[in-house]
DOLOKE-815938 format. One line per 3 residues: their letters; for each residue x, y, z of C-alpha. Coordinates in steps of 0.1 Angstrom, whole numbers. Layout:
<zatis>
a	X:Y:Z ~ ...
</zatis>
This chain:
<zatis>
xxx	289:30:-132 ~ 316:18:-156 ~ 345:-5:-146
xxx	370:23:-152 ~ 351:47:-130 ~ 350:21:-101
xxx	387:14:-105 ~ 394:52:-103 ~ 372:54:-71
xxx	391:26:-54 ~ 425:41:-63 ~ 413:73:-47
xxx	403:54:-16 ~ 436:35:-15 ~ 457:67:-18
xxx	436:86:7 ~ 424:62:34 ~ 414:91:56
xxx	385:98:32 ~ 367:70:50 ~ 362:94:79
xxx	357:131:82 ~ 345:158:106 ~ 321:186:101
xxx	307:211:125 ~ 272:226:124 ~ 252:249:146
xxx	215:249:154 ~ 194:268:179 ~ 175:250:206
xxx	137:248:207 ~ 134:246:169 ~ 106:224:156
xxx	114:189:144 ~ 127:189:108 ~ 147:221:112
xxx	174:223:85 ~ 209:220:100 ~ 233:217:71
xxx	241:202:37 ~ 267:175:43 ~ 271:167:6
xxx	278:203:-2 ~ 301:209:28 ~ 322:178:23
xxx	325:185:-15 ~ 322:147:-21 ~ 307:153:-56
xxx	337:175:-65 ~ 365:152:-51 ~ 352:118:-63
xxx	346:114:-101 ~ 312:98:-102 ~ 292:98:-134
xxx	259:96:-116 ~ 260:118:-85 ~ 224:109:-77
xxx	236:74:-68 ~ 255:88:-38 ~ 232:88:-7
xxx	237:94:30 ~ 223:77:61 ~ 228:80:99
xxx	245:50:115 ~ 224:33:142 ~ 244:35:174
xxx	239:23:209 ~ 209:33:230 ~ 228:60:249
xxx	240:78:218 ~ 226:110:203 ~ 215:95:169
xxx	178:100:177 ~ 183:137:178 ~ 189:142:141
xxx	178:128:107 ~ 198:129:75 ~ 182:127:40
xxx	194:105:12 ~ 208:136:-5 ~ 229:145:26
xxx	208:172:42 ~ 208:172:80 ~ 176:180:100
xxx	166:179:136 ~ 145:149:146 ~ 129:164:177
xxx	128:196:197 ~ 163:202:211 ~ 164:216:247
xxx	198:229:256 ~ 189:230:293 ~ 182:192:292
xxx	209:181:268 ~ 238:204:280 ~ 256:214:312
xxx	255:249:325 ~ 282:272:312 ~ 298:245:291
xxx	300:243:253 ~ 270:222:242 ~ 274:199:212
xxx	264:164:201 ~ 283:140:178 ~ 266:118:152
xxx	280:95:125 ~ 269:96:89 ~ 275:69:63
xxx	280:79:27 ~ 268:52:2 ~ 279:49:-33
xxx	271:22:-58 ~ 261:-4:-32 ~ 291:3:-9
xxx	300:26:20 ~ 320:54:6 ~ 327:73:37
xxx	319:76:74 ~ 315:111:86 ~ 316:123:122
xxx	294:154:125 ~ 296:177:155 ~ 264:197:160
xxx	266:226:184 ~ 233:235:201 ~ 229:272:205
xxx	211:282:236 ~ 182:305:230 ~ 172:331:256
xxx	139:314:264 ~ 141:318:302 ~ 139:349:322
xxx	159:354:354 ~ 134:344:380 ~ 136:349:417
xxx	124:320:439 ~ 98:343:455 ~ 79:373:442
xxx	85:391:475 ~ 109:388:504 ~ 110:406:537
xxx	142:420:553 ~ 147:431:588 ~ 173:458:599
xxx	180:466:635 ~ 176:502:642 ~ 210:501:659
xxx	227:488:628 ~ 255:509:615 ~ 261:523:581
xxx	273:495:558 ~ 252:468:574 ~ 241:443:547
xxx	212:419:544 ~ 213:391:519 ~ 185:385:494
xxx	180:355:471 ~ 194:358:437 ~ 175:351:405
xxx	179:319:385 ~ 181:317:347 ~ 177:282:334
xxx	194:290:301 ~ 228:274:297 ~ 243:299:274
xxx	269:322:290 ~ 252:355:279 ~ 217:342:283
xxx	224:331:319 ~ 245:361:328 ~ 223:382:352
xxx	227:418:362 ~ 208:434:390 ~ 194:469:397
xxx	178:484:427 ~ 147:505:423 ~ 140:528:453
xxx	131:564:462 ~ 159:588:467 ~ 152:593:504
xxx	155:555:512 ~ 190:546:527 ~ 197:514:508
xxx	220:502:481 ~ 224:469:463 ~ 258:452:462
xxx	265:421:442 ~ 293:395:443 ~ 299:360:430
xxx	298:327:448 ~ 319:297:441 ~ 293:282:418
xxx	292:314:397 ~ 259:326:410 ~ 254:361:423
xxx	254:370:459 ~ 229:399:465 ~ 230:421:495
xxx	210:452:505 ~ 234:476:522 ~ 224:502:547
xxx	237:536:539 ~ 225:554:570 ~ 213:545:604
xxx	176:537:607 ~ 152:553:630 ~ 123:530:637
xxx	103:558:653 ~ 104:579:621 ~ 98:550:597
xxx	93:513:603 ~ 89:498:568 ~ 104:503:534
xxx	96:487:500 ~ 122:485:473 ~ 125:464:441
xxx	153:443:427 ~ 153:440:389 ~ 172:410:374
xxx	181:412:337 ~ 200:386:317 ~ 225:392:289
xxx	205:377:261 ~ 191:395:231 ~ 165:406:236
xxx	171:405:273 ~ 146:392:298 ~ 141:404:333
xxx	126:394:366 ~ 113:415:395 ~ 116:409:433
xxx	98:431:458 ~ 118:436:489 ~ 99:446:521
xxx	123:460:547 ~ 113:461:583 ~ 134:477:610
xxx	142:449:634 ~ 168:424:643 ~ 179:403:613
xxx	196:370:604 ~ 229:382:590 ~ 251:351:589
xxx	247:325:561 ~ 257:289:565 ~ 294:282:556
xxx	305:248:542 ~ 336:231:555 ~ 349:230:520
xxx	335:245:488 ~ 343:215:465 ~ 339:178:472
xxx	356:152:449 ~ 341:117:454 ~ 348:84:436
xxx	326:54:439 ~ 323:20:422 ~ 295:10:399
xxx	283:-15:426 ~ 280:11:453 ~ 254:2:479
xxx	223:24:480 ~ 220:25:518 ~ 256:38:522
xxx	261:75:519 ~ 282:86:489 ~ 293:118:508
xxx	284:137:540 ~ 284:175:537 ~ 289:198:568
xxx	284:235:574 ~ 282:260:602 ~ 259:290:608
xxx	270:315:635 ~ 235:327:641 ~ 215:312:669
xxx	180:298:672 ~ 162:292:639 ~ 187:314:621
xxx	214:289:629 ~ 194:258:619 ~ 208:246:585
xxx	191:224:559 ~ 205:210:526 ~ 190:211:491
xxx	200:206:455 ~ 206:239:438 ~ 186:246:406
xxx	219:243:387 ~ 219:205:394 ~ 206:187:363
xxx	175:165:363 ~ 197:135:353 ~ 220:139:383
xxx	190:143:406 ~ 175:111:392 ~ 205:91:406
xxx	212:110:439 ~ 194:123:468 ~ 205:146:497
xxx	193:142:532 ~ 178:176:542 ~ 189:177:578
xxx	222:157:578 ~ 237:166:545 ~ 242:129:535
xxx	241:121:497 ~ 228:87:487 ~ 225:68:454
xxx	189:60:447 ~ 192:37:416 ~ 216:15:397
xxx	240:32:374 ~ 242:23:336 ~ 268:-3:325
xxx	291:23:311 ~ 329:24:316 ~ 329:57:335
xxx	303:82:346 ~ 307:117:361 ~ 281:137:379
xxx	282:173:391 ~ 260:182:421 ~ 253:217:434
xxx	241:216:470 ~ 228:246:489 ~ 231:250:527
xxx	202:271:539 ~ 194:285:573 ~ 160:291:588
xxx	159:329:583 ~ 132:347:563 ~ 145:351:537
xxx	169:322:543 ~ 206:327:538 ~ 224:300:518
xxx	258:290:506 ~ 266:264:479 ~ 291:236:476
xxx	300:216:445 ~ 301:178:447 ~ 319:159:419
xxx	311:122:418 ~ 329:97:395 ~ 314:62:391
xxx	337:35:377 ~ 326:1:363 ~ 348:-28:373
xxx	325:-55:359 ~ 332:-74:326 ~ 303:-72:302
xxx	301:-89:268 ~ 306:-66:238 ~ 276:-53:218
xxx	276:-55:180 ~ 256:-31:158 ~ 255:-38:120
xxx	244:-12:95 ~ 236:-25:60 ~ 243:-6:28
xxx	210:-19:13 ~ 189:-34:41 ~ 161:-58:30
xxx	149:-64:66 ~ 162:-60:101 ~ 188:-88:97
xxx	190:-92:59 ~ 210:-72:34 ~ 206:-74:-4
xxx	234:-72:-29 ~ 233:-74:-67 ~ 248:-103:-84
xxx	268:-78:-104 ~ 285:-63:-74 ~ 323:-60:-76
xxx	347:-78:-54 ~ 358:-56:-25 ~ 325:-38:-23
xxx	314:-23:10 ~ 284:-43:22 ~ 279:-35:59
xxx	293:-13:87 ~ 300:-30:120 ~ 304:-10:153
xxx	313:-27:185 ~ 305:-13:220 ~ 322:-24:252
xxx	324:1:280 ~ 343:-20:304 ~ 376:-7:318
xxx	410:-20:308 ~ 413:-54:291 ~ 377:-60:297
xxx	369:-34:272 ~ 394:-45:245 ~ 376:-63:217
xxx	386:-83:186 ~ 362:-95:159 ~ 363:-121:132
xxx	342:-133:102 ~ 348:-168:87 ~ 333:-171:52
xxx	345:-180:17 ~ 326:-151:1 ~ 328:-123:26
xxx	355:-108:49 ~ 357:-84:78 ~ 382:-55:77
xxx	391:-31:106 ~ 385:6:101 ~ 391:23:134
xxx	390:11:171 ~ 359:-11:174 ~ 348:-3:139
xxx	348:-27:110 ~ 334:-31:75 ~ 321:-62:57
xxx	335:-66:22 ~ 328:-89:-7 ~ 358:-113:-9
xxx	347:-134:-40 ~ 320:-128:-66 ~ 285:-142:-62
xxx	262:-159:-86 ~ 224:-157:-79 ~ 217:-187:-100
xxx	241:-208:-80 ~ 231:-195:-46 ~ 209:-165:-37
xxx	211:-165:2 ~ 242:-165:25 ~ 243:-169:63
xxx	270:-147:78 ~ 282:-147:114 ~ 304:-121:131
xxx	321:-131:165 ~ 335:-104:188 ~ 354:-113:220
xxx	369:-91:248 ~ 402:-99:267 ~ 387:-102:301
xxx	391:-131:325 ~ 373:-151:314 ~ 368:-135:280
xxx	333:-128:269 ~ 321:-130:233 ~ 290:-120:213
xxx	278:-134:180 ~ 259:-114:154 ~ 241:-133:126
xxx	226:-119:95 ~ 217:-129:59 ~ 230:-116:26
xxx	205:-120:-2 ~ 217:-119:-39 ~ 191:-102:-62
xxx	188:-102:-99 ~ 202:-73:-120 ~ 175:-51:-135
xxx	186:-54:-172 ~ 153:-58:-192 ~ 131:-29:-202
xxx	93:-32:-197 ~ 75:-41:-229 ~ 39:-32:-237
xxx	16:-59:-251 ~ 5:-37:-280 ~ 21:-10:-301
xxx	-9:12:-297 ~ -38:9:-273 ~ -72:21:-287
xxx	-103:25:-265 ~ -139:37:-270 ~ -158:54:-243
xxx	-190:74:-240 ~ -192:111:-232 ~ -210:124:-200
xxx	-199:94:-179 ~ -192:99:-142 ~ -157:106:-128
xxx	-135:75:-124 ~ -153:58:-152 ~ -131:30:-166
xxx	-118:36:-201 ~ -94:7:-206 ~ -64:-13:-194
xxx	-29:-7:-205 ~ -6:-35:-196 ~ 31:-43:-200
xxx	54:-72:-190 ~ 89:-73:-175 ~ 107:-106:-171
xxx	130:-92:-143 ~ 125:-106:-108 ~ 117:-87:-76
xxx	116:-50:-78 ~ 128:-50:-114 ~ 96:-68:-125
xxx	72:-46:-105 ~ 57:-20:-128 ~ 39:13:-123
xxx	21:34:-149 ~ 17:71:-154 ~ 6:95:-180
xxx	35:109:-200 ~ 42:143:-216 ~ 42:179:-206
xxx	5:182:-212 ~ -4:151:-192 ~ -19:170:-164
xxx	-43:187:-188 ~ -58:154:-200 ~ -92:144:-186
xxx	-77:110:-177 ~ -57:95:-149 ~ -41:61:-147
xxx	-36:38:-117 ~ -4:20:-108 ~ -19:-11:-123
xxx	-26:5:-157 ~ -63:12:-155 ~ -72:44:-174
xxx	-100:63:-156 ~ -117:96:-164 ~ -110:127:-142
xxx	-141:145:-154 ~ -170:139:-177 ~ -160:139:-214
xxx	-177:161:-240 ~ -178:147:-276 ~ -187:182:-289
xxx	-156:197:-273 ~ -131:169:-283 ~ -139:135:-298
xxx	-105:119:-298 ~ -75:120:-275 ~ -40:108:-283
xxx	-14:107:-256 ~ 13:85:-241 ~ 16:62:-211
xxx	49:56:-193 ~ 56:23:-176 ~ 85:21:-151
xxx	98:-8:-131 ~ 111:-5:-96 ~ 146:-17:-103
xxx	178:3:-96 ~ 182:21:-118 ~ 146:20:-130
xxx	139:12:-167 ~ 109:25:-185 ~ 90:25:-218
xxx	62:45:-234 ~ 32:36:-256 ~ 7:56:-276
xxx	-29:55:-264 ~ -59:66:-285 ~ -92:72:-268
xxx	-122:79:-290 ~ -152:95:-274 ~ -186:82:-286
xxx	-214:108:-289 ~ -246:108:-269 ~ -276:127:-279
xxx	-271:155:-254 ~ -277:185:-276 ~ -311:195:-288
xxx	-314:211:-323 ~ -321:248:-325 ~ -334:270:-352
xxx	-309:294:-368 ~ -337:308:-391 ~ -360:321:-381
xxx	-341:333:-351 ~ -371:346:-332 ~ -403:331:-322
xxx	-430:339:-331 ~ -417:351:-365 ~ -440:375:-385
xxx	-442:367:-422 ~ -462:386:-449 ~ -470:364:-479
xxx	-484:380:-511 ~ -497:352:-532 ~ -498:354:-570
xxx	-506:323:-590 ~ -475:322:-612 ~ -450:325:-585
xxx	-429:297:-570 ~ -446:277:-543 ~ -417:282:-519
xxx	-426:304:-489 ~ -396:302:-465 ~ -368:278:-456
xxx	-365:269:-420 ~ -329:262:-409 ~ -318:244:-377
xxx	-285:231:-363 ~ -276:202:-340 ~ -241:200:-325
xxx	-242:163:-320 ~ -225:138:-343 ~ -241:130:-376
xxx	-256:98:-361 ~ -276:120:-337 ~ -280:152:-357
xxx	-300:141:-387 ~ -328:166:-386 ~ -365:163:-397
xxx	-390:192:-399 ~ -427:190:-393 ~ -458:213:-389
xxx	-476:203:-357 ~ -501:232:-352 ~ -521:257:-371
xxx	-524:239:-405 ~ -560:231:-401 ~ -568:240:-438
xxx	-539:218:-449 ~ -527:249:-469 ~ -490:245:-460
xxx	-465:217:-462 ~ -429:215:-451 ~ -401:193:-466
xxx	-391:171:-437 ~ -354:171:-447 ~ -348:206:-462
xxx	-372:226:-441 ~ -387:243:-471 ~ -422:256:-463
xxx	-445:256:-494 ~ -482:257:-503 ~ -496:222:-504
xxx	-525:231:-527 ~ -541:258:-548 ~ -546:290:-529
xxx	-579:308:-531 ~ -590:342:-521 ~ -609:327:-492
xxx	-576:314:-479 ~ -563:349:-473 ~ -558:357:-436
xxx	-536:353:-406 ~ -521:318:-398 ~ -502:307:-367
xxx	-480:277:-376 ~ -460:258:-350 ~ -431:239:-366
xxx	-407:216:-349 ~ -374:201:-358 ~ -364:167:-344
xxx	-330:150:-343 ~ -322:113:-349 ~ -308:105:-314
xxx	-322:84:-286 ~ -341:99:-269 ~ -353:122:-296
xxx	-347:159:-289 ~ -365:187:-306 ~ -370:224:-309
xxx	-400:245:-320 ~ -405:277:-339 ~ -437:296:-343
xxx	-446:314:-375 ~ -472:342:-379 ~ -481:342:-416
xxx	-503:370:-430 ~ -515:357:-464 ~ -527:381:-491
xxx	-542:366:-524 ~ -541:388:-555 ~ -572:393:-578
xxx	-557:418:-603 ~ -554:397:-634 ~ -570:417:-663
xxx	-537:433:-675 ~ -519:400:-674 ~ -548:384:-693
xxx	-544:409:-721 ~ -508:401:-723 ~ -515:364:-725
xxx	-541:370:-753 ~ -516:390:-774 ~ -492:362:-773
xxx	-517:336:-786 ~ -537:355:-812 ~ -538:327:-837
xxx	-552:301:-813 ~ -577:325:-798 ~ -590:337:-832
xxx	-595:301:-843 ~ -614:293:-812 ~ -637:323:-817
xxx	-645:312:-852 ~ -654:277:-841 ~ -675:291:-812
xxx	-694:316:-834 ~ -701:289:-860 ~ -715:265:-834
xxx	-735:292:-817 ~ -751:302:-850 ~ -761:266:-858
xxx	-775:259:-823 ~ -789:294:-815 ~ -825:284:-824
xxx	-822:252:-803 ~ -808:269:-772 ~ -831:300:-770
xxx	-855:283:-746 ~ -828:267:-726 ~ -808:299:-723
xxx	-838:319:-711 ~ -845:292:-685 ~ -810:292:-673
xxx	-810:330:-669 ~ -841:330:-649 ~ -827:303:-625
xxx	-794:321:-621 ~ -811:354:-613 ~ -832:337:-586
xxx	-800:321:-572 ~ -782:354:-572 ~ -810:371:-552
xxx	-810:343:-526 ~ -772:345:-522 ~ -774:382:-517
xxx	-798:378:-488 ~ -776:351:-472 ~ -744:370:-475
xxx	-733:392:-447 ~ -736:429:-454 ~ -703:445:-448
xxx	-706:482:-441 ~ -677:505:-450 ~ -671:513:-414
xxx	-667:477:-405 ~ -644:470:-434 ~ -623:499:-423
xxx	-621:487:-387 ~ -611:452:-399 ~ -584:467:-421
xxx	-572:487:-392 ~ -571:456:-370 ~ -551:437:-396
xxx	-527:465:-400 ~ -522:468:-362 ~ -517:431:-358
xxx	-491:427:-385 ~ -476:461:-392 ~ -459:444:-421
xxx	-456:462:-454 ~ -458:440:-485 ~ -437:446:-515
xxx	-445:428:-548 ~ -419:428:-575 ~ -411:406:-604
xxx	-374:414:-603 ~ -356:384:-588 ~ -323:402:-581
xxx	-340:430:-564 ~ -358:405:-542 ~ -326:387:-532
xxx	-308:419:-524 ~ -334:431:-500 ~ -323:419:-465
xxx	-331:426:-429 ~ -314:428:-396 ~ -304:394:-381
xxx	-320:383:-348 ~ -309:359:-322 ~ -326:326:-321
xxx	-350:316:-294 ~ -352:279:-295 ~ -367:256:-270
xxx	-365:219:-263 ~ -398:201:-270 ~ -398:164:-261
xxx	-423:146:-282 ~ -447:140:-253 ~ -451:178:-250
xxx	-460:186:-287 ~ -498:184:-281 ~ -502:220:-270
xxx	-531:236:-287 ~ -525:262:-313 ~ -555:279:-330
xxx	-556:291:-366 ~ -565:328:-369 ~ -600:335:-380
xxx	-593:371:-385 ~ -598:369:-423 ~ -609:400:-441
xxx	-642:393:-458 ~ -641:403:-494 ~ -670:412:-517
xxx	-682:384:-540 ~ -661:384:-571 ~ -671:376:-606
xxx	-664:342:-618 ~ -629:341:-633 ~ -604:315:-643
xxx	-568:320:-636 ~ -541:305:-658 ~ -504:311:-655
xxx	-485:320:-686 ~ -448:316:-685 ~ -430:343:-705
xxx	-395:348:-717 ~ -377:381:-714 ~ -387:390:-749
xxx	-424:383:-743 ~ -426:349:-759 ~ -448:322:-742
xxx	-428:292:-730 ~ -456:268:-719 ~ -492:270:-727
xxx	-503:244:-701 ~ -488:260:-670 ~ -501:250:-636
xxx	-517:273:-610 ~ -486:286:-592 ~ -473:300:-559
xxx	-471:334:-543 ~ -450:363:-538 ~ -442:370:-501
xxx	-422:392:-479 ~ -414:388:-442 ~ -400:410:-415
xxx	-398:415:-378 ~ -425:432:-358 ~ -405:464:-361
xxx	-416:466:-397 ~ -383:460:-415 ~ -385:439:-447
xxx	-371:404:-444 ~ -372:390:-479 ~ -391:391:-512
xxx	-398:364:-538 ~ -406:363:-574 ~ -438:378:-589
xxx	-452:356:-618 ~ -473:368:-648 ~ -508:355:-649
xxx	-541:361:-668 ~ -578:360:-657 ~ -602:338:-677
xxx	-639:344:-672 ~ -661:316:-661 ~ -638:300:-634
xxx	-651:302:-599 ~ -629:305:-568 ~ -640:282:-541
</zatis>
C-alpha cells in the first residue's frame, strides 16, 4: 500500500472514529451441521466500498479470543469475512424458553498489519421445530364418580414441547371420542404459560350402564410442519382426585450472595391440597421448563419444598437463574401446579482483572511479528480486560511503559497497542512488552501481561534461478515418480521471504507428464513415450512465502531418450505367407522383389537389416541386407524351377535386437523358348557369324581325314551313354504330368504374365493388404522351414547355350558379351490378382551348352 493510501485511511479513521466498531445481525437455524454459512461480514459492512484500499485482498477478518464464558467458540470467521458455525447449535441448550435467542461475538478487521475495525455481531438462533409435544405418559386413567354433576372436570397432564420458539412450543389440544361419550376437553393457561387440561363431564354417568371409557388427547404444536403427540385417557367411573396443590404464591424472588452456604436453603416453597389421604400428599419437582444449567446449581427437596445450592457459583459480577417448580399430589394421574422462583446471585469479592491480547500477526502464543517497514501508529494488538466484580472492584485502568509502543483506550476495558516510534530490525529485532491492569478495589489488585514483539525482514528480493534454462535428459518407459532433474533457485530474504516453493506454470501445466515437489525435484507422473513426444518445453514457477509473495519463472527442456521398445514390421509384403510367381528369362534384371519394413524407434534403434533364414537350401536367392532387395544369387537353370518357401527377417539396431519375419511362397518358372530370339541375335551379327563359319569350314576340311576315326568313336560312345541315361531316367506318363500340373496350379493359382513392356509392367498393380508382422527374437529364429520339392519334372532337353543379347529400340546390339541374366516375375495374392510384373529380356539359344 502506498504512503498516500495509508494517509487517506488514517484520515478516514480520524474523521469517523465510530468505524472502529460496528454491529451486524444475522440469523441461523439451530441443529445445522458445523461449518454452516451464516453471513458475509465483508459484503454486509461494505468495508471494501467505504475504505479506499488498492489491494482489497489484504483485508482479513478474525474472531477475537474472549473469556472462557463467552460464545466465541460457537462460530468461526474466515479470512475473507465469511461467518460459519463452529458446532451444532442447540437452541434448547443455549436459549431460554419463549425469549429471543441470540449470541454476540466480536470480529476484528485487519488491514496492512493493523486492526482496521472491531465489529460486534449479533447472531439470532432460530428455533427449529425438532421436538414434538410429548405427554409424560402414553396413557392416563381418570376416575369420575357416578354422582358427579354435569360440568365436573378432571385434570390431565399437558404435553411438553422442548422447542424454545414461540410457535414451535405453542401447543393446541383436541379430544378424540365417540359421539355418545359424555366428555369434552377444556384448556386454560397456568402462570408459567403451560396449558391446563381438563376433561369435562357433559352428562351424569351411570356406572351400571357403562363403567369404562377410552378417549384420546391429541397435542399439536404450531411449527411448520407441525408435530403432534397422543395421550390415551382411560376413564373409570369412581371417586376422583379433583383438587390440585396450590402454592402460597406463584412467583418467588430470591437474592443470595456469591458465598451462600450450600447447607442453607435458598428458599422454602409451600402449597396446600384440599384433598385428603394420598390425594392431599404433595411433592415438589423441577418442571421440564427449568434449564439444565439451572438444575446443575440447585436442587429441590421433594417432600419439604426447600431449594439448596449444590455447587459454587462462577466468579461473575451477577448471575440470574429462573426455576420452575411443580407441586404434585399423589393422585393418578397426579395434579400439579407450578411456581416460578427467580434467584439472583451477587459477587461481593474482589478478583484481579483478566487480560486477553489478540495479535494482528501472531507468531506464537505470546509473540507477535511486525515488519520493519510498518508505519508509526499502526495497530499491533487488541487488548480486552475482564473484571466481573461489582462497583469499584470492577473498575480497571491499564498502562504500557515502552519507548517504541503505546496503549490507547478504545471502549470500556478495551485497548489497542500502537507503534509509537519506528523500528529497525538491524538495530533490534525483539522487544519485550508488558501491560499492567489494576482495579480500584481495597486493596487494589493488578494483573500483568507480557508478550514479545518480533521485527521481521521485508520481503523485497525476487527469487532467482541458478540457470536461465534447465535442460534434462531422461529415458522413456520409466516408472511413475522417476526423477528427471532438480530445478533450484535462491532468495536472500530471511524467514518466510526466503522459503521457496516450486510449481509447474502455464495453462497446460496439468497436461504435462511431469510434477514438481516443493523442493524443485521434477518427477514423472506417467511413463514417457519417445515415439509420442521426444521433447518437452515448459516453465517452472518459484514463489517465496513472503507477504506479499514474490515469484519468478524459468524455462525447462526435457529431452526423452529412446529405448528399443518397438519391433520392426513389414509394410511390403503386408501378408504372410506372400505368394509370388516368378517367370525367369535370362536377359531380365536379377531383381525379384523389394521387401520393405518400418521401425518407429529413433534412428539409433531403427537401422534395419534384412536376411534370409529359411528355405534357401539351393543358395538360389540372396537379399540385400540394407535395401531389402531380393535377387537371384547365381545362374538359374531349368532344374531350379519349382516352389520355394523363404523365411526372411528384418532386425533393428537396438539393444536388445528386435525383429520381424515374413514368409514368401515363390513359384519359379524357367523359360526354354529361345529359338526366335537366337534368330534375331544372328541377324544382328551377320558379319561375325559368316567369318566364323568360313574359318570353321576351312579347319574342318583340313582335318576331316584325321578326325574320321575319332568322330566315329565319339558317336558310338555317346549313343551308348544316351541309352543308359534313358533307362535311368524316370518315365513320366502323360497322366502323371497332368496330375502334377494340376497340383501346381491348385497350390499357386497364380497366373503368370510375361511382357517386355516396362511401363505396362509398372502400371499393373494389385489390391493392398494389411501387414501381418511378428516379433522374432534371435533365439527363436531356428524354426525349421523346408524347401518345396514339388518341382515339375521336365523332359530331357537338347544341349543349348543361352546368351543374352542386349538390343536397342531400333534393333541394334549394344553389348556382345552380355552375362546370363535374371527373370521376369509376377506376384499376387492367393485370390489370383496380379501383384507386379518385371521386364522381359531378349535372349538367343546356342547349341552345345548344357543346362546343369
